[in-house]
C-alpha atoms as a printed R data frame, in Angstrom:
    type eleno elety resid chain resno       x       y       z
1   ATOM     1    CA   MET     A     1 184.715 -57.100 -56.614
2   ATOM     2    CA   ASP     A     2 182.106 -55.396 -55.019
3   ATOM     3    CA   LEU     A     3 182.311 -51.784 -55.425
4   ATOM     4    CA   ASP     A     4 179.471 -50.649 -53.168
5   ATOM     5    CA   ALA     A     5 180.838 -52.604 -50.023
6   ATOM     6    CA   TYR     A     6 184.489 -51.368 -50.877
7   ATOM     7    CA   PHE     A     7 182.449 -47.286 -51.001
8   ATOM     8    CA   GLY     A     8 180.019 -48.473 -48.014
9   ATOM     9    CA   ARG     A     9 183.473 -49.600 -46.351
10  ATOM    10    CA   ILE     A    10 185.435 -46.121 -46.730
11  ATOM    11    CA   GLY     A    11 182.232 -43.937 -46.772
12  ATOM    12    CA   TYR     A    12 182.423 -42.270 -50.002
13  ATOM    13    CA   GLU     A    13 179.359 -41.158 -51.909
14  ATOM    14    CA   SER     A    14 180.813 -38.826 -54.087
15  ATOM    15    CA   THR     A    15 181.393 -39.661 -58.202
16  ATOM    16    CA   ARG     A    16 182.363 -42.845 -59.832
17  ATOM    17    CA   ALA     A    17 184.238 -41.342 -62.929
18  ATOM    18    CA   PRO     A    18 187.315 -42.470 -63.730
19  ATOM    19    CA   ASP     A    19 189.180 -39.220 -63.160
20  ATOM    20    CA   LEU     A    20 191.429 -37.121 -60.665
21  ATOM    21    CA   ALA     A    21 188.488 -36.035 -58.614
22  ATOM    22    CA   THR     A    22 187.183 -39.713 -58.410
23  ATOM    23    CA   LEU     A    23 190.927 -41.134 -57.452
24  ATOM    24    CA   THR     A    24 191.445 -38.018 -55.122
25  ATOM    25    CA   GLY     A    25 188.323 -38.290 -53.347
26  ATOM    26    CA   VAL     A    26 189.216 -42.446 -52.717
27  ATOM    27    CA   ILE     A    27 192.219 -42.223 -51.841
28  ATOM    28    CA   GLY     A    28 191.348 -39.503 -48.931
29  ATOM    29    CA   ARG     A    29 188.578 -41.624 -47.739
30  ATOM    30    CA   HIS     A    30 190.224 -44.949 -47.808
31  ATOM    31    CA   ALA     A    31 193.389 -43.513 -45.739
32  ATOM    32    CA   ALA     A    32 191.222 -42.186 -43.459
33  ATOM    33    CA   THR     A    33 189.212 -45.137 -42.689
34  ATOM    34    CA   ILE     A    34 190.915 -48.525 -43.542
35  ATOM    35    CA   PRO     A    35 193.956 -48.320 -40.584
36  ATOM    36    CA   PHE     A    36 197.613 -49.442 -41.849
37  ATOM    37    CA   GLU     A    37 198.046 -52.498 -39.327
38  ATOM    38    CA   ALA     A    38 200.050 -55.878 -39.245
39  ATOM    39    CA   ILE     A    39 199.190 -57.586 -36.471
40  ATOM    40    CA   ASP     A    40 198.971 -60.899 -38.432
41  ATOM    41    CA   VAL     A    41 202.761 -60.223 -38.819
42  ATOM    42    CA   LEU     A    42 203.426 -60.044 -35.279
43  ATOM    43    CA   LEU     A    43 201.418 -62.740 -34.938
44  ATOM    44    CA   GLY     A    44 203.237 -65.020 -37.042
45  ATOM    45    CA   LYS     A    45 200.611 -65.756 -39.892
46  ATOM    46    CA   GLY     A    46 201.039 -65.230 -43.403
47  ATOM    47    CA   ILE     A    47 199.580 -62.036 -45.755
48  ATOM    48    CA   ASP     A    48 197.117 -64.228 -48.048
49  ATOM    49    CA   THR     A    49 197.210 -61.542 -51.073
50  ATOM    50    CA   ALA     A    50 194.346 -62.920 -53.502
51  ATOM    51    CA   PRO     A    51 192.051 -60.664 -53.983
52  ATOM    52    CA   ALA     A    52 189.276 -62.519 -52.439
53  ATOM    53    CA   ALA     A    53 190.988 -62.822 -49.161
54  ATOM    54    CA   ILE     A    54 192.107 -58.922 -48.970
55  ATOM    55    CA   PHE     A    55 188.648 -57.906 -49.603
56  ATOM    56    CA   ASP     A    56 187.254 -60.163 -47.122
57  ATOM    57    CA   LYS     A    57 189.660 -58.992 -44.358
58  ATOM    58    CA   LEU     A    58 189.675 -55.524 -45.139
59  ATOM    59    CA   VAL     A    59 186.149 -54.598 -46.167
60  ATOM    60    CA   ILE     A    60 183.644 -57.352 -45.542
61  ATOM    61    CA   ARG     A    61 185.707 -58.113 -41.698
62  ATOM    62    CA   ARG     A    62 186.904 -54.160 -41.422
63  ATOM    63    CA   ARG     A    63 190.230 -54.889 -40.841
64  ATOM    64    CA   GLY     A    64 193.600 -53.227 -41.690
65  ATOM    65    CA   GLY     A    65 196.366 -54.371 -43.798
66  ATOM    66    CA   TYR     A    66 199.528 -53.236 -44.843
67  ATOM    67    CA   CYS     A    67 200.915 -52.275 -48.554
68  ATOM    68    CA   PHE     A    68 200.445 -55.727 -50.482
69  ATOM    69    CA   GLU     A    69 196.641 -55.540 -49.027
70  ATOM    70    CA   GLN     A    70 195.443 -51.973 -48.901
71  ATOM    71    CA   ASN     A    71 197.080 -51.245 -52.696
72  ATOM    72    CA   GLY     A    72 195.920 -54.760 -54.100
73  ATOM    73    CA   LEU     A    73 192.364 -53.728 -52.580
74  ATOM    74    CA   LEU     A    74 192.611 -50.193 -54.163
75  ATOM    75    CA   ARG     A    75 194.187 -51.195 -57.831
76  ATOM    76    CA   ASP     A    76 191.122 -53.795 -57.540
77  ATOM    77    CA   MET     A    77 188.593 -51.016 -56.954
78  ATOM    78    CA   LEU     A    78 190.470 -48.259 -59.358
79  ATOM    79    CA   VAL     A    79 190.571 -51.040 -62.195
80  ATOM    80    CA   ALA     A    80 186.491 -51.495 -61.713
81  ATOM    81    CA   LEU     A    81 186.417 -48.522 -61.941
82  ATOM    82    CA   GLY     A    82 188.131 -48.125 -65.318
83  ATOM    83    CA   PHE     A    83 191.185 -46.394 -64.459
84  ATOM    84    CA   ASP     A    84 194.620 -47.632 -65.691
85  ATOM    85    CA   VAL     A    85 196.649 -48.717 -62.944
86  ATOM    86    CA   SER     A    86 200.204 -50.494 -62.574
87  ATOM    87    CA   LEU     A    87 201.725 -52.169 -59.621
88  ATOM    88    CA   ARG     A    88 205.855 -50.878 -58.656
89  ATOM    89    CA   LEU     A    89 207.497 -51.959 -55.752
90  ATOM    90    CA   ALA     A    90 209.999 -49.220 -54.102
91  ATOM    91    CA   ARG     A    91 212.975 -48.814 -51.747
92  ATOM    92    CA   VAL     A    92 212.289 -47.790 -48.360
93  ATOM    93    CA   LEU     A    93 214.372 -44.884 -47.278
94  ATOM    94    CA   TRP     A    94 212.383 -43.121 -44.648
95  ATOM    95    CA   MET     A    95 214.876 -42.815 -41.412
96  ATOM    96    CA   ARG     A    96 217.828 -44.374 -43.393
97  ATOM    97    CA   PRO     A    97 221.041 -42.866 -43.334
98  ATOM    98    CA   ALA     A    98 221.908 -41.003 -46.913
99  ATOM    99    CA   ASP     A    99 225.193 -42.869 -47.332
100 ATOM   100    CA   ALA     A   100 223.337 -46.482 -46.658
101 ATOM   101    CA   PRO     A   101 223.452 -48.988 -49.590
102 ATOM   102    CA   PRO     A   102 220.227 -49.464 -51.458
103 ATOM   103    CA   PRO     A   103 217.533 -51.609 -49.716
104 ATOM   104    CA   SER     A   104 215.775 -54.273 -51.290
105 ATOM   105    CA   ALA     A   105 212.621 -53.233 -52.760
106 ATOM   106    CA   THR     A   106 210.159 -54.046 -50.521
107 ATOM   107    CA   HIS     A   107 207.025 -51.074 -50.552
108 ATOM   108    CA   MET     A   108 204.183 -51.709 -53.257
109 ATOM   109    CA   MET     A   109 202.456 -48.885 -54.376
110 ATOM   110    CA   LEU     A   110 200.548 -47.484 -57.717
111 ATOM   111    CA   VAL     A   111 200.887 -45.461 -60.633
112 ATOM   112    CA   VAL     A   112 197.854 -44.585 -62.174
113 ATOM   113    CA   ARG     A   113 197.983 -43.534 -65.879
114 ATOM   114    CA   MET     A   114 194.789 -40.413 -66.648
115 ATOM   115    CA   ASP     A   115 195.657 -37.895 -69.857
116 ATOM   116    CA   GLY     A   116 198.809 -38.859 -70.326
117 ATOM   117    CA   ARG     A   117 200.671 -38.277 -66.750
118 ATOM   118    CA   ASP     A   118 201.042 -40.550 -64.282
119 ATOM   119    CA   TYR     A   119 200.157 -40.272 -60.622
120 ATOM   120    CA   LEU     A   120 201.256 -41.849 -57.983
121 ATOM   121    CA   ALA     A   121 198.576 -43.607 -55.828
122 ATOM   122    CA   ASP     A   122 199.746 -45.494 -52.413
123 ATOM   123    CA   ALA     A   123 197.437 -46.188 -48.928
124 ATOM   124    CA   GLY     A   124 199.518 -48.675 -47.724
125 ATOM   125    CA   PHE     A   125 202.538 -46.803 -46.403
126 ATOM   126    CA   GLY     A   126 201.786 -46.217 -42.949
127 ATOM   127    CA   ASN     A   127 203.501 -42.870 -41.515
128 ATOM   128    CA   GLY     A   128 203.681 -40.502 -44.268
129 ATOM   129    CA   THR     A   129 201.159 -41.992 -47.048
130 ATOM   130    CA   PRO     A   130 201.039 -39.378 -49.475
131 ATOM   131    CA   THR     A   131 196.525 -38.832 -48.936
132 ATOM   132    CA   VAL     A   132 195.943 -37.584 -52.371
133 ATOM   133    CA   PRO     A   133 197.288 -38.282 -55.472
134 ATOM   134    CA   LEU     A   134 200.399 -37.264 -56.805
135 ATOM   135    CA   THR     A   135 201.872 -36.088 -60.574
136 ATOM   136    CA   PHE     A   136 205.034 -37.686 -61.636
137 ATOM   137    CA   GLU     A   137 205.100 -35.122 -63.980
138 ATOM   138    CA   HIS     A   138 207.411 -32.308 -62.613
139 ATOM   139    CA   ALA     A   139 209.517 -32.173 -59.364
140 ATOM   140    CA   GLU     A   140 208.294 -29.315 -58.192
141 ATOM   141    CA   PRO     A   141 206.048 -29.325 -54.303
142 ATOM   142    CA   GLN     A   142 203.139 -30.417 -54.364
143 ATOM   143    CA   PRO     A   143 201.438 -29.731 -51.121
144 ATOM   144    CA   THR     A   144 198.689 -32.273 -49.999
145 ATOM   145    CA   PRO     A   145 196.209 -31.689 -46.678
146 ATOM   146    CA   LEU     A   146 198.805 -33.075 -44.085
147 ATOM   147    CA   GLU     A   147 201.839 -32.415 -45.498
148 ATOM   148    CA   THR     A   148 204.088 -31.333 -48.581
149 ATOM   149    CA   PHE     A   149 205.190 -33.726 -50.940
150 ATOM   150    CA   ARG     A   150 207.311 -34.173 -54.058
151 ATOM   151    CA   LEU     A   151 208.554 -36.887 -56.765
152 ATOM   152    CA   ARG     A   152 212.438 -36.361 -57.782
153 ATOM   153    CA   PRO     A   153 214.149 -38.037 -60.488
154 ATOM   154    CA   SER     A   154 216.666 -40.632 -59.289
155 ATOM   155    CA   ASP     A   155 218.845 -43.335 -61.480
156 ATOM   156    CA   ASP     A   156 216.454 -45.572 -60.924
157 ATOM   157    CA   GLY     A   157 212.786 -43.876 -61.216
158 ATOM   158    CA   HIS     A   158 211.824 -41.485 -58.502
159 ATOM   159    CA   VAL     A   159 212.321 -40.800 -55.087
160 ATOM   160    CA   LEU     A   160 209.177 -39.874 -52.832
161 ATOM   161    CA   GLU     A   161 210.462 -36.791 -50.380
162 ATOM   162    CA   MET     A   162 208.486 -35.332 -47.721
163 ATOM   163    CA   ARG     A   163 209.086 -31.647 -46.029
164 ATOM   164    CA   VAL     A   164 209.572 -31.685 -42.248
165 ATOM   165    CA   GLY     A   165 209.708 -28.401 -40.912
166 ATOM   166    CA   GLU     A   166 212.298 -26.851 -43.396
167 ATOM   167    CA   ASN     A   167 214.287 -29.782 -44.727
168 ATOM   168    CA   TRP     A   168 212.766 -32.601 -47.586
169 ATOM   169    CA   SER     A   169 213.135 -36.374 -46.179
170 ATOM   170    CA   ALA     A   170 213.216 -39.336 -48.444
171 ATOM   171    CA   VAL     A   171 210.309 -41.705 -47.664
172 ATOM   172    CA   TYR     A   172 210.987 -43.902 -50.808
173 ATOM   173    CA   GLU     A   173 212.480 -44.842 -54.182
174 ATOM   174    CA   VAL     A   174 209.890 -45.844 -56.879
175 ATOM   175    CA   LEU     A   175 210.966 -48.626 -58.922
176 ATOM   176    CA   SER     A   176 210.677 -47.829 -62.590
177 ATOM   177    CA   GLY     A   177 208.797 -50.376 -64.690
178 ATOM   178    CA   ALA     A   178 205.876 -52.904 -63.658
179 ATOM   179    CA   PRO     A   179 207.575 -55.510 -61.763
180 ATOM   180    CA   LYS     A   180 207.143 -59.449 -62.571
181 ATOM   181    CA   ASP     A   181 204.881 -61.341 -59.418
182 ATOM   182    CA   ALA     A   182 207.897 -63.504 -58.585
183 ATOM   183    CA   ALA     A   183 209.551 -59.878 -56.963
184 ATOM   184    CA   LEU     A   184 205.737 -59.443 -55.866
185 ATOM   185    CA   ARG     A   185 205.663 -62.183 -54.333
186 ATOM   186    CA   ASP     A   186 208.728 -62.300 -52.512
187 ATOM   187    CA   ALA     A   187 208.708 -58.999 -50.958
188 ATOM   188    CA   ASN     A   188 205.610 -59.764 -49.311
189 ATOM   189    CA   ILE     A   189 207.124 -63.062 -47.906
190 ATOM   190    CA   PHE     A   190 210.196 -61.299 -46.470
191 ATOM   191    CA   THR     A   191 208.099 -58.376 -45.219
192 ATOM   192    CA   SER     A   192 205.827 -61.112 -43.579
193 ATOM   193    CA   THR     A   193 208.375 -63.309 -42.333
194 ATOM   194    CA   HIS     A   194 211.878 -62.229 -41.998
195 ATOM   195    CA   PRO     A   195 213.190 -61.655 -38.837
196 ATOM   196    CA   ASP     A   196 214.666 -58.249 -39.794
197 ATOM   197    CA   SER     A   197 211.468 -57.096 -40.878
198 ATOM   198    CA   ARG     A   198 209.921 -54.120 -38.590
199 ATOM   199    CA   PHE     A   199 206.570 -55.475 -38.921
200 ATOM   200    CA   ARG     A   200 207.514 -58.854 -37.298
201 ATOM   201    CA   ARG     A   201 208.923 -56.886 -33.821
202 ATOM   202    CA   ASP     A   202 206.762 -53.967 -33.697
203 ATOM   203    CA   LEU     A   203 203.211 -52.479 -33.107
204 ATOM   204    CA   MET     A   204 202.785 -50.515 -35.786
205 ATOM   205    CA   LEU     A   205 199.373 -48.688 -37.071
206 ATOM   206    CA   ALA     A   206 198.732 -45.718 -38.964
207 ATOM   207    CA   ARG     A   207 195.163 -43.890 -40.158
208 ATOM   208    CA   ALA     A   208 195.309 -40.299 -41.614
209 ATOM   209    CA   THR     A   209 192.713 -38.020 -42.076
210 ATOM   210    CA   GLY     A   210 192.332 -34.548 -44.016
211 ATOM   211    CA   GLU     A   211 192.833 -32.735 -40.158
212 ATOM   212    CA   ALA     A   212 195.551 -35.301 -38.722
213 ATOM   213    CA   ARG     A   213 197.901 -38.266 -38.862
214 ATOM   214    CA   TYR     A   214 198.064 -40.911 -36.534
215 ATOM   215    CA   LEU     A   215 200.592 -43.090 -35.584
216 ATOM   216    CA   LEU     A   216 200.564 -45.475 -32.675
217 ATOM   217    CA   LEU     A   217 204.379 -47.003 -32.329
218 ATOM   218    CA   GLY     A   218 204.654 -49.408 -29.308
219 ATOM   219    CA   ASN     A   219 202.405 -47.892 -26.657
220 ATOM   220    CA   ARG     A   220 203.416 -44.320 -27.488
221 ATOM   221    CA   LEU     A   221 200.592 -42.370 -30.000
222 ATOM   222    CA   MET     A   222 201.981 -39.713 -31.998
223 ATOM   223    CA   ILE     A   223 199.453 -36.852 -33.782
224 ATOM   224    CA   ARG     A   224 200.552 -34.678 -36.092
225 ATOM   225    CA   PRO     A   225 198.062 -32.568 -37.419
226 ATOM   226    CA   ALA     A   226 197.557 -30.006 -40.278
227 ATOM   227    CA   LYS     A   227 197.573 -27.086 -37.701
228 ATOM   228    CA   GLY     A   228 199.705 -27.053 -35.172
229 ATOM   229    CA   GLY     A   229 202.352 -28.935 -33.313
230 ATOM   230    CA   PRO     A   230 202.379 -32.860 -32.713
231 ATOM   231    CA   GLU     A   231 200.912 -34.141 -29.773
232 ATOM   232    CA   VAL     A   232 202.617 -37.591 -28.284
233 ATOM   233    CA   ARG     A   233 200.330 -39.910 -25.589
234 ATOM   234    CA   SER     A   234 201.697 -42.928 -23.824
235 ATOM   235    CA   PHE     A   235 199.708 -46.021 -22.610
236 ATOM   236    CA   GLY     A   236 201.065 -47.720 -20.003
237 ATOM   237    CA   SER     A   237 198.129 -50.486 -18.914
238 ATOM   238    CA   PRO     A   238 196.894 -53.019 -21.957
239 ATOM   239    CA   GLU     A   239 193.112 -51.186 -21.153
240 ATOM   240    CA   THR     A   240 194.293 -48.175 -22.444
241 ATOM   241    CA   LEU     A   241 196.112 -49.121 -25.614
242 ATOM   242    CA   GLU     A   242 193.361 -51.550 -26.427
243 ATOM   243    CA   ASP     A   243 190.962 -48.670 -26.227
244 ATOM   244    CA   CYS     A   244 193.271 -46.430 -28.511
245 ATOM   245    CA   VAL     A   245 193.301 -49.607 -31.073
246 ATOM   246    CA   LYS     A   246 189.255 -49.114 -30.922
247 ATOM   247    CA   THR     A   247 188.872 -45.769 -30.711
248 ATOM   248    CA   VAL     A   248 191.672 -44.451 -32.916
249 ATOM   249    CA   PHE     A   249 192.001 -46.686 -35.783
250 ATOM   250    CA   GLY     A   250 188.705 -48.169 -35.661
251 ATOM   251    CA   LEU     A   251 189.701 -52.006 -35.229
252 ATOM   252    CA   ALA     A   252 187.620 -54.622 -32.965
253 ATOM   253    CA   VAL     A   253 190.142 -56.163 -30.624
254 ATOM   254    CA   GLU     A   254 190.190 -59.630 -31.165
255 ATOM   255    CA   PRO     A   255 190.904 -62.187 -28.332
256 ATOM   256    CA   GLU     A   256 194.280 -63.363 -29.802
257 ATOM   257    CA   TRP     A   257 194.881 -59.054 -30.158
258 ATOM   258    CA   ARG     A   258 194.974 -59.020 -26.219
259 ATOM   259    CA   GLU     A   259 198.624 -61.062 -25.063
260 ATOM   260    CA   LEU     A   260 200.263 -58.746 -27.954
261 ATOM   261    CA   ILE     A   261 198.532 -55.228 -26.699
262 ATOM   262    CA   ARG     A   262 199.531 -56.760 -22.992
263 ATOM   263    CA   ARG     A   263 203.142 -57.424 -23.496
264 ATOM   264    CA   PHE     A   264 203.357 -53.898 -25.784
265 ATOM   265    CA   ALA     A   265 201.997 -51.525 -22.981
266 ATOM   266    CA   LEU     A   266 204.384 -53.057 -20.510
267 ATOM   267    CA   GLN     A   267 207.161 -52.747 -22.446
268 ATOM   268    CA   PRO     A   268 209.589 -49.624 -21.439
269 ATOM   269    CA   LYS     A   269 209.339 -47.063 -23.549
270 ATOM   270    CA   SER     A   270 212.828 -46.613 -24.898
271 ATOM   271    CA   GLU     A   271 212.232 -50.239 -26.311
272 ATOM   272    CA   HIS     A   272 209.849 -48.651 -29.003
273 ATOM   273    CA   ALA     A   273 212.357 -46.106 -30.224
């Protein structure tokens, strides 16, 4: 893997030692520059998770991706730097009723082991992705530049929770133990092809800097700054929505995207709620 090309892509110019400072810096720059997006899924294309394919898409072609791509790339880069990294699957709990049956595990993230401690590293959840590594060592709140998180032990692993106002909301449940290749393959296939996958229905893009989190859902852009109240902007024309994709998320709009952009720009707001 070409570390120089990856670091150029994310604008990272600091230490390359396999330590917490490097991990924190790399995750922060990755989240700020490589947007979460699943446009290929909306177009009915498969998601190739081979390392060379991910590197070409996210680094060379300067696209974004979703968890299997984002964290696949991050894993390869961290391993090349000398980190001890393993994959995990998680059950997505965000916006899910607390009494609902446990969902299938469809999200992939990383566990990085350093100095006898395990850290959660995730660059691919989209809205709610932690922008710094989080320790599994305790269940106490862990502040980040944008939100406060905690990792609470559960029967099957740990539940990642994010504080929203005065309340804690479950984001996902990290399952214990490294998954088998078949489980990773099946989770990616379900997420990219199954009619029940939200990525097959919705235009979703996300990016997080140290100052704010940006989420595009359909034709609405939600901005959650580190300080101050949230802001929502709506785009009622293909031209303004395309400009948002370019300027906020740094994506060069490809010709085959324009029909999607037109369709989502002209949909009533209630269809993205």
